N, C-alpha and C positions, 0 to 999 in steps of 0.2 A: 368523790361526787358523790352527793346523795339524790336519790328519786323525788322528783316533784312534780306536781302539774305545769305543762306548759304547753303553748299552741303547737299544731303542726300544719304545716301548708301543702295540699296536693297539689304538685305543680301541674299535674295532668290537667285538673279542673281548673286552674287559674287563669285567667285571661288577661289579668294585668289590670283593672279598670280602677283600682284603689280606693274603691269604696268603705274599705275597711281601716284605712289609714288615720282618718279624721277620728275615729273609735278607740284609739290606741294613744292616748294624750302622754303616755310614757315615751313615746318615738321607737318602740319596737319592731316595727313596720316600715318597709321602703320598699318601690317598687324601682326594681334592679333588672335591666335585661329582660322588660315586659312582664317580670312576675313578680308578688308580692313575697318579700324575704324577712325572715326575723334576722334583724341583724344582729341581734346581742340577748343570750339567754339571762344577762343581769339586768335588761331592761324589761323584760315579760314577767308579768306579776302569776301568769295562769291564770287568773282570771275570767276572760273569754268575754269583754266587751266587745270585739270585735266580731264576734262568731256571727251573730244574727245580721250583718250587715254585710256579708257575701253571697252576692245572687247565684252563686255556681255552688255554693257548699263546700268550697275547697278549704276552710280552716276547721280543725276539729282539737278538742283538746287531749291530750296524751299524758302517761305518767313514764317518766325516763329519766335517766341520769343528767343533770344538770347545773350550770353553775350557780349559788344561790342568787335570788331576788335582790340588788343591790337599791335601798331607797336612794341614798344620799347620792350615785350616780345618775339616777332619773331625775330626781331635784336639779343638777347642775344641767342637765339637758333640756329640763323644764325652763327654767330662769332666760335660757337662752332664747328661749321661742315667746316669752312675755305674757302677763299676766291673764290673759284669757286661758291661755296654756295650762298654767298653775292651777287656775280656779278649776278646771275641768278634771284634774288630775286629782284634785284634792274631792272634789266631788265624786269621783270613782272610788276612790279609797273610803270614802264615809258611805257611800251606797251599798259597798259591797262588806262592811263591817270590818273592814282593815283598820283597826283603833292603832294596832301598834306601828304599823306604816304610818298613818294619819299624823301619830307623835312626831315621829322621825322626822316626816315631811316637813311640820311646824315649826321643830325644833331648828331645822335646817335654815327655813326662811329666819328666824330669830339672829340666828347666828349669823348671818350673812347682812342682816339689816334689810332685808326683803317685808315689805307690807304683806300681811294677809289679803289677799284679792277679796274675798269673801267678805270681809270688816268694811274694807273700803267701799264696797257695792252697799252695803249695809247704812253706814252712815251716808251714803250718798242718797240712799231711796228716803231714809228718815229726813234728810234734808228737803230733798225733793216735795214731801208730803205735807211739808209746811208752807211751801209757797202756795199762793190762793188761785195760782192756773195748774197748780198739781194735778193732772190725769191720769195717772201711774207711769211706768217706765219702760223703756226699750226691754225687750228680751235681748237673753245673752246671744251672743253671735252676731252682733250688729252685721248686717249686708254692705254696712259702708264700710267694713275692713277685710271685704273679700280680696283677695290679688287677683290684679288685671296685669295684665302685660301688653304695653303700647309700644314696645320697642321697634313694631313695623310702621308707625303712625308718627311717631314721634317727628315734630318739624313740618308737618302736613297743616294747612293754615285752612280755618274753618269757613272764611269768607273772604274776598277779593280787599286788599289792603289790611287786613287782620293781622296781629304779629302771632307768628307761629310758638306754639307751647314746644318745649324741648322734654317735657315730662314724659319718660319711658315705662314709670310703672304705678301703681297704688296696691296697698297702701304706703305713704311715706313716713309717719310719724313712728319714731324709732321703737316704741311698745306695742305696736300693731304689726310691723314688719318681722320677717322671715329669713334670719340670714341664709336659711337653705333655698328660698326662691329662686327659680332660674335666673333670674335679671340681674344677680347678683355675683353670679360663679364667673370667675374670669374676670370681673367687669372694674372699670375705674369709678368707684364712689364719691360722692358728695356728701360730707355730713355737716350739713348748715345748721346754726342757731335759729330758733323761729323768725327772727328780728330780722336778719341779714337780708332776705328775698325782698323785705320792704325797703331797708335803705339803699341797697345797691339798685338802680333803675335797670341794667341790663343783665339781670341775674341767670337768666334763661340761656340767655347766648353767652354771656360770660364766664358762668361757670357749670351749667347743668347739660350743654350740649353734648350727645355721647356719654354721660353718664348716669348711673342709677343714683338714686338721692334717699338719704334718711334724714328726718329733723329732730330737732331736741331744744329742749332748755333745761339749761345745768343748774339754772336756780329755783324755777318752778316744779318740775318735774320729780314724781317719786322714783325710787327705785333705783339709784344708781348703780347697784352690783349687777343690776339685771341689764342695764346699758352696757357696763363694761363686760361681759358675757356674751351678750351680741354681737360689741366689736370686736371681740376676741374669736367669737364663731364666724365674722365674716372674712377674718385673717386666716384664721385654719382651716375653715371648712369650705365655706366658699372661695378662698385663696383667690379674693380679690387683686388687682394689679398694681392699683393705686388708691389712697385716700386723701381726698382734698377735707381741709376742716375748714370751715366759713364762721368766724365768728366775729362778733363789735366789738365795739373798741371798750365798753363798759366792762368793769371787773369781772364782774358775775360770769360773763361769757367766757372768761379763760379756764373754766372749769370743763368744758366741753375737749378742748386741747389736753385738758390733765386727765380727763378719763381715757383718751385715746392712747395716752402714755402709758397708762397702768394696763390697759388692753396686750399695748405691744409688748410691754415687761414680762406679761403672763403666756404669749404666745409662743407658738413653736417656730412660726414662719416669722420673718421681717418683710415689711412693705414700705415701699416709697410715701412719706405722709408730707404733705404740704399744708401750713398753715397759714391761712389768708386772713387777716383782719381790715373789716370795713368801719369807716366812721360813720358817726351818726349824721352828717348829710350825704353819705353815699359815697363817699371818696376811699380807696385803697388805701389803707395806713401801713400795712406791711405786707410782705409775701415770701414767707420762706421753709425751706425744707427743714424738718424736725430731723 
């Protein structure tokens, strides 16, 4: 085992605030038992993006024997967490002049058929600049993607006679959710095609009550490999109890159930999966365990 630079955490100073974690897109840091921990030498590049974020000065760089940094393993972790995390990681490598690792990361995305999120953003910005109403674009880290846990409030009605929402968390779009969020841990999860909630009149009480949610469109959404990776992480890392897949009767919707089956095939655990198909007029066409 060769010596290399890698972070060191002084547990006597660390108070577990977690401010260092968002600045480690590689996923090498986690708060465990009230302390920030380096969970794998393989995931830490030793560049120290997390150093300035610790208010107690508990993180430093040291040189010691450590397993070699593995960009492929890092990227496998990145795609599970969505395009924003992938983009942050690529920017991190570029800003620190890590051209070899950046090339490995881009080769990984190409091999897996995952779009480079920086190119996607560039294309969208160019398209927006040609619209008459264009006035700039929102900065990275959209506030609308901030994780929020409603589990203690789901089912509460905001006004007399109003139908109660059963939504337990935000965000819900599969590209934006993190499989490691607390509301997915050991949860019953609904994976719904975007259109299903509009077609089925009592979606909240019929499907969503007591469950966490992710929505996706297998026809229009990019990043199929990202979706499969996230579903596999829900099964293996979040250890979900059950998965209910809700799709429409149109042929393109079957791709969502196909992604679940592919994720199950590559997962270490097996979980019960129920597939419900909704008709175009809101009736349940079929409901079977996969």
